[in-house]
N, C-alpha and C positions, 0 to 999 in steps of 0.2 A: 890667357889665350883667348883671343876674340874669334867669334864666328860671324857668319853672314847674318843679314837681317832675318827676322822670323819668316817662315814660309807660311803662306796661306793655303790651307788644305781643303780642297773640295772632296765630296764623298767618293767620287771615282778615284781621285788621287790617293786618298787614304786606303781604299780597297786594294789598289795596285801595289802600294807600298807594303802593306801587310803581307800580300801574297809573295812579294820578293824577299821580305825579311824571313818569313816562314821557309821559303824555298832555300834561301842561303843557309840558314841554321840547320834545317832538316837535311838538306843536300850534303852539307859538310859532314854531318853525323853519319849519313848513309855511306858516303865514300870511305869514311874512317872505319866503319864496321865491316864493309866489304873487304877493304885491304887488311884488316886485322885477321881475317880468316886465312891469309897466306903470308902473314908477316914472318920474316926470317927465312923464307924459302927462296931458292933460286928459281928462275923461270923453268928450268928442266924439271925441278921437283914439283912445281905447280902443275906442269903438264902431265907428269907421272900420276899425280893425285887426282886431277880433274879432267884429263883428256887433252888432245892436241890443241884445242882452242883455249886452254887454260881455264881459270875460274870464271864461271858465267853467272852464278847465283851465290847469295851469301852462304858462307861456310861457318861452322862453329869456331868460336874463339873465346877464351876465358870461360869455357864450360857451357856456352850457349850461342845460338845464332843471333846476330844483330848486336853483339856487344861492342861498345865503343872503347876508345883508348883515352889517354890523358889529353890528347888534342881536343876532343870534344868537351871534356870537362873544363879545360882552361878557357876554351872559347865561350862557354856559358858564363863563367865568372867574369870574362871581359865584358860581356853584355851587362851583367849585373853592375859592374863598376861604372859603365857609361850611363846607365839609368840614374845611379846615385849621384853622378857628377851633375846631371841636369837638376835633380832635386835639391842638391846642396847649393846650387847657384842662387837660390832665393836668399840664402844667408850671407851672400857676398863672398863666399869661399868658392872660387872658380879656378881649379887647377886639375883638369881631367887626368893627367898622368898620376897624380897622387891618389885619386879615387880608384883608378884601374889598379894601381899597385896594392892598395888596401884589399881590393877584390881578389887579386892573385895571392895575397897572403892568406885570405880565407880559404882559397883552394889549397894552398900548401898545408894548412892545418888539417884538411881532410886526408892528407897523405901520411899523417902520423898515426900512431896506434892509440888513439883516444877512445875512451868508452863513451857511451851516450850521456852519462851524467857529467862528463867533463866538457862537453861542447857548450860554447857560449850561446845563450838564448837570445842575445840582442844583435845577432849577425844577419837578420833578415831570413826570409823563407828558404832561399836557395841553399844556404849552408846547412840546412837541416834535412836536405834530401838524402836519404840513406844510401841510395845507389851511387852517389857521387863519392863515397868514401872508399870505394874499391881502388886499389893501386894498379894502374894500367900502363905500364911502361913509360913513365914520364921521362923527359929529357933530363939528364944529369944536371945540365946547366940550369934548368928551371928549378930543380930542387935546391941546388946550392945558391943560386941567385936569390931565392926567396927563403933562405935558411935563417935570415935575420930580418929586422925591420928597416934596414938602411935602404934608401931609395937609390937605385942606380940611375945615373944621368948620362947625357952625352959626353960631358967632361970627365965623369968618373963612372964608367959603365961597370956593371958586374961581369965577371968572366970575360975579360978583354979578348981572349982568343976563341971564344965559342962561336963557331960558324955554322952550326947545324940548324935544322929547320924548326927547332922548338919554339921560336918566337913568331916566325911567319905563319905557322899553322894555327895560331890563336888570334890572328889579326883580321880575319874577315869582318868582324863586327864594326871595326873603325870605318870600313867602307859603307856601312849602312847609315852613316851620318850624312844623309843626302842634302841637308840644309847647309852643310859646310862647303867651303871651297876646297878643291882637290889638294892644294898645297897645305892646307891645315890638316886635312885627313892624313896626308903623307907624314907631316911633321909629328902628329900625335902617335902614329904607329911606330915611327922610328924612335921617338923618345921612350915609348913603353917597351920596345924591344930591348933597349939598353938596360932595363931592369934585370935581365937575365943573360943576354947575349951581347957581348961587346964588340965582336968583329964587325967592321963597317958593312960588309956585304950582307950579314945576317939582318942588320937593322934596315938597310935600304931595300932588301928583298921584302921585308914586312911592309915597308912603306909603299913599295910598288904594288904589292898584292892588294893592299887596302884601296889604292887608287883604282885598280882594275875593277874590284868589287863595286866601288863607288860609281864608276861609269855604267856598269851593268844595272845597278839598283836605280839609276836615273833613267833607264830605258835605252841605253846605247848598245852598240854592238861590241863584241869582244875586240875586234881590230881597233875600233876607235878608243876603247878603254885602255888598251895596251899603248897606243900612241900617246894618250894623255899621261900614262905612267912614265913613259920614256921622257916626255917633256919635263916632268917633275924631277926626274933623276939627273937630268943633264947638268944642272948647276951644283950638284952635291959632290963633295970630295969623296973619292973612292967608289964612284958609281960604276966604273968600267966592268967589273965582273957581272953585275946584275944587268946592265945595259946590253952587254954582249950575249948573255944568256937569253934575254927576251928577243934579241935580234935573231938568234938561232931558231927560236921557237916559231917566229913569224916566217922565216925562210923555209923551215922544214915542211910547212903546209904544201909547198909547191914541189916537193921532192918525191912524191909517189904515194902509194896506198899506205895508210897508217899501219904500223906493226910494232910489236914490243921492242924490237931492236932499235927503232927510231926513238921511241920514248926513253929507253935506257941511255942512248947516245946523247940526249939532251941534258942528262944529269940525274935522271930518276934512280939510277943504280947506286948513287952515293947520297949520303945524308948531309948535303950542303944546301943551304937555303936557296941560293940562286938557281941551282940545278933543279930542285924540286919545283920551284916557281915556274921555270921554263917548261918543264914537262907537263905541269898542270894546265898552263895556258895553251899548250899545243893540243892536249886532249880536249879542252873546251872548244878550241877552234875547229877540230876535225870530227868531233863526236856527232854522229848522226842523230842521236837523242841522248837522254841522260844515261840510260843503260849502256849504250855503246861507249860513251865517253868514260864512264866509270870502269867498265871492264878493261878498256885500254889503259886506264890509269893504274890499275893494280897488278897487272900481269907483267912483272919484270923482276929483276934480281934485287932491287933495292927495297927501301922502307915503304912498302905498299900502302900502309895506312895513311902515311903523310900525303903521298901523291893523290890518293883517293879523297882524302878530306879536302885538300885544296881544290881539286877538280870539282867535287860535289858542291862546294860553296859557290864556285863560279857559275856552274850550270844552274844551280838553284836560284841564284840572283838573276840570271839571264832569263829563265823561263818561268819562274814562280813555282809554288808548291804543287800545282795540279799536274806538272810534268814529271813529278817523281814517281818511281815505280811503287804502286800501292802495296803489292805483296811484300816488298822489302820494308816499306814503312810499318807494316803490320807487326813485324818482328823486331823493330828497332828498340833497343834498350833506352829507357828514359824518354820515350817519344812524348808523353804527356807533359813532362817537365820542359822539354825543348819548345813545345808549342805554347805553353803558358808563358815562358820567358819571352818568346818571340812576340807574342801579342802584347805583353807588358811593354816591351821596347817600342813597338809600333804606337801604342797608346800614349806613352810618355812623349815621343817625338812629335806626334801630331796633335795631342790634346793635353799636354802637360800643364798648361795654364789653368785648366779646369780641375786639375788634381792637387795642385799646391801653388801657393803664392804668398805674397807678403801679408795679405789680409785674411785669406781663407784657404784651408787645406783639408784633404781627405785623411782622416785618422787611419783608415785601413791601408791607404797607399803608403803613408809614412811608416806604418808597421812593417810593410813588405820591404821598403827601401829606406831605412833610417838615415837621418841626416848626420848622425854622429859617426 
C-alpha cells in the first residue's frame, strides 16, 4: 500500500497537528464516557434520572465517572498498530492492515481472563496498561472476529452479516494519517473493518468516518469533509445505505432546532454503523460547542456511548484539545495513557525519520513499538 510523498512539517504545523490528534483521541474518549453513563436507557429514562434536558454532565458508569468502553480501548490499539506500521516500514514490511490486525489481537488478549504473569512482555507498553484489561461491553463481532489469528479481508471478511458500529467506532485514527490521500485512508479503514465486520455498510461507514476525520485533521470544515467522504463512497459497491445516511444528516441541519428526536431519526436509536455515523455527523454540524454537541449525541434511546464517541472524535479533530471541557477531562479514565499515545503518534508521523531508520534508531522507541 503506497502513500503520498513525505510531508515537510514546520513547527506551527506540528503543533496544530498534535492539538488535533489529542483533540480527536481525547474527544472520542470523552464522548464515549459521557454516553456510557446512560448506556442502555431510553430517552424517557434518561430524563427521569437527569431532568427534562437529559444528561448534561458525566454520570457514573462501571463504578466511576469518566469510565470508557471498549470503543476507546480498541481505538487506542488502532493507533498503536498504525505507529508500528510506520516503524516496520524500515524493514520493508509494509502492510498496515496486518499491523492493525496484530494490534487488535493484542486488545483481544486484554479481554481474556489472563493473570499478570501470563501477559507477554514483548507486546510494547500499551498492552501492559492495567486499566485496559477491564471488559467494557465490546461488540460481539469484535470478540468473535478476533477470536483467532486469521486476518479477515474484503474477499473473506469475518462475520459477513455484522452491520453494527463496532468497526466504525474504532476508525477515527485512520483519519489522522494526514499525509495520506483520502482514498487510501478510506481503503485502509474499510480493509481493517473487514477483520471483524463483514457487512458492506459497516466497512464503508468506517471508511467514510475516517475520511471525515481526515478532512477535519487537515483543517477543513465538517461540510467539506463530508462532501469528500461522499466522493470516496460513490464508486464503491454497496455504498447506498451510507451515502443516503450522510445525505440525511446534511439535510437535517436545515430542518429546525436540534433535538433528541431528530438525532434518533437519523439512526442513533439503532446500532447500525451508517445510522450512528449520520447521527454523529449531524451533532458535529449543529453543535454550538463540544459540550452541546456531545450532550445532543448521547441523549437518545440508542447506544449512547457509540454516538458520543464518534461525535467527540469529530469535534476534537475539528477544534483541537483546548476546546474540550476541562472538568470532564479531569475525570476521564486513562487520560494520561491517551495523551501519551496521542503524542507518540504525532511524533512518529512528523519526526519518525529521527526515531528509526535503516542506519540509526532509538532503542527506547523500538522498545515501545517493537518491529516484531
